C-alpha positions as CSV (number, residue, x, y, z in Angstrom):
1,M,96.1,-91.2,-19.2
2,D,95.7,-91.8,-15.3
3,D,96.6,-87.9,-14.3
4,L,94.3,-87.1,-16.9
5,G,91.2,-89.3,-16.3
6,V,90.7,-90.5,-19.7
7,T,90.7,-94.4,-20.4
8,A,92.2,-96.2,-24.0
9,G,90.4,-94.9,-26.7
10,D,89.3,-91.2,-25.4
11,H,90.9,-88.1,-27.4
12,V,93.2,-85.7,-25.8
13,V,94.3,-82.5,-27.4
14,V,98.0,-82.0,-27.8
15,E,99.1,-78.6,-27.6
16,S,102.2,-76.9,-28.8
17,T,103.6,-73.3,-29.4
18,E,102.4,-73.3,-32.7
19,A,99.7,-75.7,-33.5
20,M,97.6,-78.4,-31.5
21,C,95.7,-81.5,-32.7
22,S,93.0,-83.9,-31.1
23,L,95.0,-87.9,-30.8
24,K,93.1,-90.8,-29.4
25,A,95.3,-91.9,-26.1
26,L,96.4,-95.3,-26.0
27,P,98.7,-97.3,-23.8
28,L,102.2,-98.1,-24.7
29,R,102.7,-101.7,-25.2
30,P,105.2,-103.5,-23.2
31,E,107.5,-104.2,-26.0
32,I,107.5,-100.1,-26.8
33,T,107.9,-99.0,-23.4
34,E,111.4,-101.2,-23.2
35,S,112.4,-99.9,-26.5
36,K,112.1,-96.4,-25.4
37,R,114.1,-97.2,-22.4
38,R,116.9,-99.2,-23.9
39,Q,116.9,-95.8,-26.4
40,T,117.4,-93.3,-23.3
41,E,120.1,-95.5,-21.9
42,Q,121.9,-96.1,-25.4
43,H,121.5,-92.2,-26.4
44,P,121.7,-90.3,-23.7
45,S,122.5,-87.2,-25.2
46,R,119.6,-87.9,-27.9
47,Y,117.2,-88.2,-24.9
48,P,118.0,-85.8,-22.4
49,D,115.7,-85.7,-18.8
50,P,113.4,-83.3,-19.4
51,V,113.8,-81.6,-16.0
52,S,117.2,-80.6,-17.1
53,A,116.7,-80.1,-20.3
54,L,114.0,-77.4,-19.9
55,Q,115.7,-76.1,-16.9
56,L,112.7,-76.5,-14.6
57,E,113.9,-77.3,-11.3
58,R,115.5,-73.6,-11.8
59,I,111.4,-72.5,-12.2
60,T,109.7,-74.4,-10.0
61,G,112.2,-75.1,-7.2
62,T,111.0,-78.4,-6.6
63,D,111.2,-81.7,-8.0
64,V,109.4,-82.5,-10.8
65,D,107.8,-85.7,-12.6
66,I,107.0,-85.1,-16.0
67,P,105.3,-87.8,-17.9
68,S,106.6,-88.7,-21.3
69,I,103.9,-89.1,-23.9
70,Y,105.5,-90.9,-27.4
71,L,104.2,-88.7,-30.3
72,D,105.1,-90.5,-34.3
73,A,106.9,-88.3,-36.0
74,E,103.6,-86.8,-38.7
75,R,102.4,-85.3,-35.2
76,R,105.6,-83.7,-34.2
77,E,105.5,-83.1,-37.5
78,A,102.3,-81.2,-37.8
79,L,102.9,-79.7,-33.6
80,G,105.7,-78.0,-35.1
81,L,107.8,-79.7,-32.6
82,G,111.3,-81.0,-34.2
83,R,111.0,-77.4,-36.1
84,Q,110.7,-74.9,-33.7
85,A,113.9,-76.5,-31.8
86,T,116.1,-76.5,-34.7
87,V,115.2,-72.6,-35.3
88,E,116.6,-72.3,-31.7
89,A,119.7,-73.8,-31.5
90,E,120.5,-72.4,-35.2
91,E,119.7,-68.7,-33.3
92,R,121.9,-69.7,-30.6
93,S,124.8,-71.2,-32.9
94,A,124.9,-68.2,-35.0
95,S,128.5,-67.1,-35.4
96,A,129.6,-63.2,-35.0
97,D,129.7,-63.3,-39.2
98,G,125.7,-64.0,-39.0
99,Q,126.1,-67.7,-39.9
100,T,124.3,-70.9,-38.2
101,T,127.0,-73.6,-37.6
102,G,124.5,-76.0,-38.2
103,E,124.5,-77.2,-34.4
104,S,122.2,-79.3,-32.9
105,T,120.5,-80.1,-29.5
106,P,118.5,-83.0,-28.6
107,L,115.5,-80.7,-28.8
108,A,116.0,-80.6,-32.5
109,A,114.6,-84.3,-32.7
110,G,111.3,-83.0,-30.7
111,A,112.5,-84.8,-27.7
112,S,111.8,-83.4,-24.5
113,Q,109.5,-80.1,-25.7
114,P,106.6,-79.4,-23.4
115,V,103.7,-79.7,-24.9
116,K,100.0,-79.6,-23.1
117,V,97.6,-82.5,-23.0
118,S,94.1,-82.1,-22.0
119,R,91.4,-84.3,-22.0
120,N,89.1,-83.8,-25.4
121,S,85.8,-82.7,-23.8
122,V,83.2,-84.1,-26.4
123,S,84.7,-87.5,-25.8
124,S,84.7,-86.9,-21.6
125,Y,80.9,-86.1,-22.3
126,L,80.7,-88.9,-24.9
127,R,82.2,-91.2,-22.1
128,S,80.0,-90.2,-19.5
129,L,77.2,-90.1,-21.1
130,N,77.7,-93.4,-22.1
131,D,78.4,-94.9,-18.8
132,S,75.1,-93.5,-17.6
133,T,73.0,-94.6,-20.8
134,V,71.7,-97.8,-19.4
135,P,70.2,-96.3,-15.8
136,V,69.0,-93.4,-17.6
137,V,67.0,-95.4,-20.4
138,G,66.0,-97.5,-18.0
139,G,64.3,-94.7,-15.7
140,L,62.9,-93.1,-18.8
141,L,61.0,-96.7,-19.6
142,G,60.0,-96.9,-16.5
143,T,58.8,-93.1,-16.3
144,V,56.3,-94.3,-19.4
145,V,55.2,-97.6,-17.5
146,V,54.6,-96.4,-14.2
147,F,52.8,-93.0,-15.5
148,E,51.5,-94.0,-18.8
149,Q,48.4,-93.1,-17.6
150,S,48.7,-89.5,-16.5
151,L,50.9,-88.9,-19.8
152,T,49.6,-88.4,-23.4
153,F,51.0,-89.8,-26.1
154,D,53.1,-87.2,-27.0
155,Q,54.7,-87.0,-24.0
156,R,55.4,-91.1,-23.9
157,L,56.6,-90.4,-27.5
158,A,59.3,-87.5,-26.4
159,V,60.6,-90.2,-23.5
160,V,61.0,-92.9,-25.5
161,G,62.3,-90.5,-28.1
162,A,64.8,-89.3,-25.6
163,G,65.4,-92.7,-24.7
164,L,66.4,-93.8,-28.5
165,F,68.7,-90.4,-28.5
166,L,71.3,-91.6,-25.6
167,V,71.0,-94.9,-27.0
168,L,72.6,-93.5,-30.5
169,L,74.8,-91.2,-28.5
170,S,76.1,-94.2,-26.6
171,I,76.8,-96.6,-30.3
172,T,78.3,-93.2,-31.4
173,Y,80.7,-93.4,-28.7
174,R,81.6,-97.1,-28.4
175,V,82.4,-96.9,-32.3
176,R,84.1,-93.3,-32.2
177,K,86.5,-95.4,-29.5
178,S,86.8,-98.4,-31.4
179,T,88.0,-96.8,-34.5
180,I,91.8,-96.0,-34.8
181,D,92.4,-92.4,-36.2
């Protein structure tokens, strides 16, 4: 979340080679982080080091730090993560007679599969707008008060309408951020 500049509740776009989806970014609770750490230690073959599993050191020639994200089974399925790795594993393990051996890799469960995560531009825009709503609306109302004599009724109405529109967008952002997908 820090790398992308998003805060809890902002939406991000997660893309695999097969699909993409918009998800709410949430920090992991300490108990989940600890549970994942224990799983990785207890089952290292199931949770391989992503740099080694994806052979990234060969590509980059430098140390690579890959932040981990955790997706529930439904999202992994929607992104085709486990299915893609299973097909690749079956192709690699096909025997000479064309039959697959059923051999599986750690990637078959969706672990260590690369995805692209980026900020959802609409969510980022609404957050930025929310952060500036109070000063902008204050400025608009100040403009109406200071220039009251020089503004026509329609111009004053337009300025107040713009302020109300910004307030509605800010409320939309806050409601969207507080609801769980």
